[in-house]
N, C-alpha and C positions, 0 to 999 in steps of 0.2 A: 856527568853524562850517563844516562842509563844504558844498559846493554841493548834494550829494544824498547819500543813504545809501549806504554802501560796497557793500551787497548789490544795489543797483540796477544793472542792466546798461544802459548808454546805447546806444540804437540807433545804427547807423552814420550819421554826418553827412556827406552828400554835397556840401554847400555848401563853397566855398572861402573861406579867409581873404582879405580884400582889403587889400593894402598901400597905404595912402593917402600915407605920407610916410616917408622914410628919410634919415638922415644918420649921422655917425660916433658919435652919442650915443644916439639914440632911434629907435624905429619907432612909427608911428601906424597902427593897423590897424582894420578893421571886422570884428567877430566875428559869425558867423552864429548864429542861434538854434539850440538843441539841440546845442551843442558845449561841453564842459567847458572852464573856464579852465586848470585843472591836471589832470593825469592822476590818477585815483583809485587807491586801494590794490589794488582788484580789477584783475588784469592785462587783463581784458576791457574795462576803461575806460581804456586807454592813450591813445587819441586825445584830444587836447586842443589848445588854443591854444598852450601852451608846447611840447608835443611836436612840433607841426608847425613851429613857428618855429625850434627848435634844429637842425632838419635843414639849414637854410640860414644860420642865425645862431647859432652854438654858444654865444655868450656872452649870449644874450638871457635876461633875467629879468623876471618880471611884478611891477609895483609896485602893482597893484590887480587886482581880479577883477570879472567879471560873472557873474551866475547862469547856470546851464545854459541856461535858456530865453530869457534876455535877449540881444538882439543890440545891436551898436553899437560905438562908439569905445572903444578901449583904447590906453594908452600903454605901451610896452615899453622897458626900459633895455638898452643894449648894453655898458655897463661899470659897474664898481663905483661910481664917482663919480656917474654919472647916476642909478643906482639910489638912492643915499643922498639925493641932492638931491630927487628926485621923491617918494620915500617920506616925506620930511620935509614936503613940501607937502601930501600927503594927510593926514598925521597932524595937521597944523596947520589943516586945513580951508580952505586958501587956494585949492584947485582948485575952480573953478566948474563944476558939472555940470548939464546940462539933459537931460531925458528926454521922450520922447513915449509916450503910452499910450492905449489905448482901454478905457474902463470901461463896465460895465453900467449902464444907466439914465441919467437926466438929472440932473446935479448942480443943486441949487437955486441956488447962487451962482455968479457968473461967475469969481470968484477967491477965494482964501482960504488959510488955513494949517491944517495938521493937526499937532497937538502932543500926541502920546501916547508915553509911555516904553515901550521894548521890552525884554523879558526872555527869557532862555533858560529852558527847562523840559524836563528830560530825559524827562518822561512823554509829551511830544508831539513829540519829536525826529523829523524835522528841522524841524518848525514852531517858530516863536517865538510869543510872546503879548504883549498889552498888559498892563502891570502897573505901577501907580503906586508899589508898595512896593519891588520889586526891579529894576524896569526902568531902563535907561539913557536919558537924554533923547534924544528924536528929533523933529526938526522938518522938515516938508515944506511948501513953498509950491506952489500950483497955480494955473493959469489954464485955463479952459475955452476951447478953440479953436473947437469946433464941436459941435453937438448933432445926432445922426443918428436917424432913425426906422426902424421896421420891420426889426429890433427897435430899441428905444430904447438908444442908446449915446452916450457923450460922449468926444470926442477931447480929451485933456488934456496940457498941458505941465507937467511936474513939475520943481521945483528943490529938491533936498534940501539942507538946511543942515547936516545931519549925515549920517554914512555907515554907519548900522547895517545889519547883515545883514537882507535881505528887507524893508528899510524901506518902499519904495514899495508893495510888494504887501500888506503887513500894514496900512499906513495906508489904502490904498484900501478894503480890507475893513472897517476900523474905521468908515469913514463910510458904509458900506452900498452901496458901488459897486465891487465887486471887478474887477480887471483881467481882461479876457477871456483865456481859455486858461490861467488859473492853476490848477495842480493842488493847491497847498498852501493857498491862502487864498480860493479860489472855492467855488462850489457847482455842482451838476449843470448848471444853466442857463448860468451864465457860462463854465464850462469848455467846454461844448459849442458855444459861439458862435464858436470860433476853433480852428484846427488848430495853433496855437503860442501862446506867451505874447506878448500884444500889448504888449510893453514894449521900448523901443529907447533906448539911450544915444546921444543925438543930437549932443551937443557937449561939449567939455572946454576950459576956459581955464586955462592954467598958465604958469609961467615956465620957459623953456627952460633946461636945466641948464648949458649951455655959454655961450650968448649972453646970457642973462638977459632976453631979449625975451619979452614977453607973447605967448603963442601960443594961437590959437583954432582948434581942430580941429572940423570939422562934417561929419557924414554923415547926411543926412535919412533918416527912416524910410521903408521901402518898402511898408508894409502899408496905405497909404491909397489911395483910389480916385483915378485920374487925376492923380497927382502925379509930376512928373519929379524924378529923383534926381540930385543933383550934390554930390560931395564936395569940400570946401574945407579947406585948411590954410593959415593965414596968421599 
């Protein structure tokens, strides 16, 4: 599944990639919102995370992606061995991922799990749908960090147990609390409450492909009020 439809022309992204960590095997970067992970087929969509990185790191390959509107942590491999090692971790779901999001309305529970299977449907591409018959299992755990008023919003920590395309966005919609700024799974109200998708990949925990050390990369979201941002890799 592509990030966006090939006919879509991505507006220029003026924000820079932030390099959080570098060694001989990997890069850890902070992706800005409104930047493709990979360049699209349309030549006007050439700008992307990968396109920018290979200017300075010709061997860089992406082992996972973030949606166009999602910001946050990404791991990039710098050689074939690292790519294989990291790809296997993502496939086996041993990488622990945490996201921050702002949702419309106040969730009734302080924590919970969203367990709805997700399926492709060519009739509504690029959107996906919840479908118990043809969908693949998808599980998302959440914790409500803060409830805001005027308008009513909830700041939520998401921990996806699976890695389906658009999982967090469609799961948020399914429980009646779409992520603010979401064009695919929101409505006019939730989309109009933010000038970007309010979803940020805040941390990744993985095994370093060379040292075998458990590595935790953190880059707090910047779309909260009065929050100081500090990036950490350890």
